[in-house]
KELORO-190649 format. One record per residue (C-alpha): residue in one letter; chain; x, y, z. Coordinates in pm, 1 decimal. Example, Ala and Ser with C-alpha at 12.3 -4.5 7.8 and 13.67 -1.06 7.14 Angstrom:
// KELORO-190649
 type mol        x        y        z
    A   A   1230.0   -450.0    780.0
    S   A   1367.0   -106.0    714.0
//
This chain:
// KELORO-190649
 type mol        x        y        z
    M   A  -1709.0    271.1   -725.9
    L   A  -1545.7    -69.0   -755.5
    K   A  -1624.6    -93.9  -1124.7
    S   A  -1501.3    254.1  -1211.4
    A   A  -1191.4    258.0   -992.5
    C   A  -1074.5   -100.5  -1021.3
    Q   A  -1235.2   -291.2  -1303.6
    R   A  -1200.3    -18.8  -1566.6
    I   A   -852.5     94.8  -1467.9
    L   A   -678.0   -216.6  -1343.8
    Y   A   -811.2   -491.4  -1564.1
    G   A  -1001.0   -323.4  -1843.7
    F   A   -765.9   -477.9  -2099.2
    L   A   -606.6   -820.2  -2132.0
    R   A   -244.0   -844.2  -2028.2
    C   A    -53.0  -1165.8  -1973.9
    H   A    312.9  -1207.1  -1888.2
    R   A    542.3  -1503.2  -1894.4
    C   A    729.3  -1590.9  -1577.4
    K   A    978.7  -1863.9  -1662.2
    S   A    749.0  -2137.0  -1799.0
    T   A    425.4  -1996.8  -1658.5
    M   A    188.6  -1743.4  -1808.2
    V   A     53.2  -1495.7  -1552.0
    N   A   -273.8  -1320.0  -1630.3
    V   A   -230.6   -981.7  -1462.1
    D   A   -590.2   -885.1  -1537.3
    Q   A   -707.3  -1185.3  -1337.8
    C   A   -477.3  -1081.0  -1052.1
    A   A   -624.2   -731.1  -1060.4
    E   A   -981.0   -861.2  -1054.9
    Q   A   -916.0  -1077.8   -750.1
    I   A   -733.8   -812.7   -546.0
    C   A   -998.2   -549.9   -625.5
    Q   A  -1268.1   -771.8   -476.0
    L   A  -1058.7   -861.6   -172.0
    V   A   -950.8   -504.8    -96.9
    D   A  -1311.4   -390.5   -117.6
    Q   A  -1406.6   -651.7    144.5
    A   A  -1107.8   -561.1    362.3
    G   A  -1204.5   -195.1    341.9
    K   A  -1540.9   -272.9    501.2
    Q   A  -1360.1   -454.2    782.7
    L   A  -1127.2   -158.5    841.6
    L   A  -1421.1     81.7    839.5
    E   A  -1606.8   -119.9   1102.1
    A   A  -1296.3   -157.0   1320.0
    S   A  -1240.9    220.0   1310.6
    K   A  -1565.3    269.2   1504.7
    E   A  -1431.7     74.9   1801.7
    L   A  -1161.8    132.7   2061.7
    R   A   -833.5     19.2   1903.7
    K   A   -620.7   -211.4   2115.9
    F   A   -261.7   -250.8   2003.0
    E   A     71.5   -414.3   2078.8
    T   A    423.4   -289.9   2012.2
    K   A    672.2   -463.4   1783.5
    A   A   1030.5   -338.0   1747.8
    H   A    976.7    -35.2   1975.3
    S   A    710.5    177.1   2141.5
    R   A    612.8    352.5   1818.0
    D   A    604.9     39.6   1602.4
    L   A    246.4    -74.3   1655.3
    V   A     24.7   -358.9   1543.5
    T   A   -346.0   -415.5   1609.3
    T   A   -566.3   -721.6   1582.0
    T   A   -718.5   -560.1   1273.3
    D   A   -376.7   -557.6   1099.5
    G   A   -350.5   -933.5   1138.7
    A   A   -712.9  -1001.4   1048.1
    I   A   -701.0   -799.6    725.5
    E   A   -367.2   -944.9    618.2
    K   A   -498.5  -1297.9    678.5
    Q   A   -815.3  -1222.3    483.1
    L   A   -623.5  -1084.4    185.2
    M   A   -365.0  -1360.7    177.9
    Q   A   -616.8  -1643.8    210.3
    G   A   -829.9  -1495.4    -65.5
    L   A   -532.0  -1461.0   -298.0
    Q   A   -385.1  -1801.5   -215.6
    L   A   -711.2  -1972.3   -307.7
    K   A   -681.1  -1825.7   -657.4
    F   A   -302.2  -1817.0   -691.9
    P   A   -148.3  -2088.7   -471.4
    Q   A    187.3  -2079.7   -653.1
    H   A    248.3  -1708.4   -599.4
    V   A    485.7  -1567.5   -336.2
    Y   A    342.1  -1359.1    -50.8
    I   A    517.7  -1095.2    159.5
    G   A    305.5   -946.8    437.7
    E   A    384.1   -665.6    678.9
    E   A    262.2   -861.0    980.0
    G   A    320.6  -1222.7    884.6
    T   A    578.4  -1319.5    623.5
    A   A    789.3  -1006.4    585.8
    G   A   1139.5   -986.5    731.6
    A   A   1477.5  -1148.4    682.8
    A   A   1388.2  -1453.1    892.5
    T   A   1124.6  -1568.0    641.9
    G   A   1365.9  -1581.6    349.3
    R   A   1111.6  -1390.7    139.7
    K   A   1317.6  -1205.8   -116.4
    L   A   1195.5  -1045.6   -436.3
    S   A   1252.3  -1274.0   -735.0
    D   A   1108.8  -1318.3  -1084.5
    A   A    817.8  -1512.5   -935.1
    P   A    474.6  -1344.6   -915.7
    T   A    484.3  -1175.3   -574.9
    W   A    220.5   -999.5   -365.6
    I   A    338.4   -739.3   -112.6
    I   A     74.5   -650.6    145.8
    D   A     51.1   -384.6    416.4
    P   A   -292.7   -445.5    574.4
    I   A   -305.2   -110.9    757.5
    D   A    -58.0    134.1    611.6
    G   A    -62.8    393.5    889.1
    T   A   -133.5    188.6   1200.8
    I   A    -43.7    475.3   1436.4
    N   A   -299.6    695.2   1257.7
    F   A   -555.8    414.9   1289.0
    V   A   -490.8    373.8   1662.5
    H   A   -534.3    747.9   1719.5
    G   A   -849.4    770.5   1508.7
    F   A   -678.2    989.3   1247.3
    P   A   -841.7    897.3    913.2
    Y   A   -524.1    842.8    710.0
    S   A   -493.9    464.4    708.3
    C   A   -487.4    259.3    390.8
    I   A   -488.9    -99.6    274.4
    S   A   -187.8   -113.8     43.1
    V   A   -117.1   -402.3   -195.8
    G   A    134.7   -432.6   -477.1
    F   A    187.1   -709.8   -730.8
    W   A    535.4   -768.9   -876.1
    L   A    637.0   -993.3  -1163.5
    N   A    987.9  -1048.9  -1300.1
    Q   A   1103.8   -800.2  -1034.3
    Q   A    886.2   -525.5  -1182.0
    P   A    578.1   -365.1  -1023.0
    E   A    272.5   -458.3  -1229.4
    L   A    -19.1   -315.5  -1034.4
    A   A   -100.1   -153.8   -701.3
    I   A   -397.6    -51.3   -490.5
    C   A   -395.5    186.8   -194.8
    Y   A   -745.0    214.8    -48.1
    N   A   -856.4    442.9    235.0
    P   A  -1215.8    341.3    316.9
    L   A  -1240.7    610.8    585.0
    L   A  -1211.5    886.2    322.4
    Q   A  -1338.7    677.2     30.5
    Q   A  -1015.6    725.8   -162.4
    R   A   -898.6    443.9   -387.1
    F   A   -564.0    494.6   -557.1
    T   A   -485.6    245.1   -832.4
    A   A   -196.6    205.4  -1072.8
    R   A    -95.1    -28.1  -1353.5
    R   A    244.8    -46.9  -1519.0
    N   A    254.4    173.5  -1829.7
    A   A   -109.9    271.6  -1772.0
    G   A    -85.7    559.5  -1523.3
    A   A   -225.1    622.0  -1176.3
    Y   A   -583.5    698.5  -1076.7
    L   A   -786.1    825.3   -782.2
    N   A  -1140.0    684.9   -776.7
    G   A  -1114.2    620.3  -1149.0
    Q   A   -986.0    966.5  -1244.0
    R   A   -634.1    999.4  -1386.5
    I   A   -389.6   1180.2  -1155.2
    R   A    -50.9   1331.7  -1236.9
    V   A    222.1   1528.2  -1069.2
    S   A    215.9   1904.7  -1123.5
    G   A    513.9   1907.6  -1358.1
    Q   A    698.8   2167.1  -1151.0
    T   A   1075.0   2120.2  -1163.3
    Q   A   1178.7   2402.4   -928.7
    L   A   1140.7   2368.8   -552.8
    Q   A   1047.8   2737.9   -528.0
    R   A    730.8   2665.7   -728.6
    A   A    640.8   2334.2   -565.1
    L   A    393.6   2245.2   -290.6
    I   A    557.9   2002.3    -48.3
    M   A    393.4   1749.8    183.4
    H   A    638.8   1623.7    441.4
    E   A    604.3   1380.9    730.7
    L   A    825.3   1419.6   1036.2
    Q   A    876.4   1054.9   1129.6
    A   A    830.4    992.3   1501.4
    A   A   1007.3    655.6   1512.3
    N   A   1287.2    589.8   1758.6
    F   A   1562.1    712.9   1528.9
    P   A   1912.9    795.0   1649.2
    R   A   1956.6   1162.4   1733.2
    E   A   2167.2   1212.0   1419.2
    L   A   1879.7   1106.1   1194.1
    I   A   1629.1   1316.3   1387.0
    D   A   1850.1   1622.7   1343.7
    R   A   1880.0   1546.0    971.9
    Q   A   1500.9   1528.0    939.3
    I   A   1457.6   1862.9   1113.5
    C   A   1726.8   2018.4    894.2
    N   A   1561.7   1886.0    576.6
    A   A   1221.7   2015.8    690.1
    E   A   1368.8   2360.1    760.4
    Q   A   1533.5   2377.1    418.3
    M   A   1210.6   2284.6    242.5
    M   A   1011.7   2541.4    441.9
    L   A   1259.1   2811.6    340.7
    K   A   1267.7   2716.5    -29.0
    A   A    935.0   2560.9   -127.2
    H   A    633.5   2749.4   -259.2
    A   A    431.2   2620.9     36.1
//
């Protein structure tokens, strides 16, 4: 699975980019993150078998678990050993205005250790390890791995997107009446105005979309 979904798609061909005076081997970046995400996926899978304890962050629906922190630490330490000069922005550790971490031309890793923490806490199997790599303020590669459903989404700039090694594409529909829509009703503590707007948008899509 790792070879077909990561090695063949993400670093099956040599690609280097210059960042200021430094050459960045994106294939090497892809190889390292593939290995680390595979390891992190095993950790997430094991943690999903246990009772999930969590804390709240900004509000009662903004959650974080010990697994979030553990996976982020594992990914960052593994990457920093290989790429100590890169910039790292993590959902649970270095993200936010207070850190001064802003996107620049520098090679930058953006990490969400459990993308869907509320789902994880409730035992709903839609939680992913999501990692993106940016260079010169452009996205170069990305992995979104759900070990609970064994779904590994990968993408490389100018090389398409894949699910478990198979190329995926949008349907090509340009009319809402012929489109299938997936829509999340966000449960965050939004102001009433934004909640009403969400409900209105959902109603309009239900009335117009194919399904």
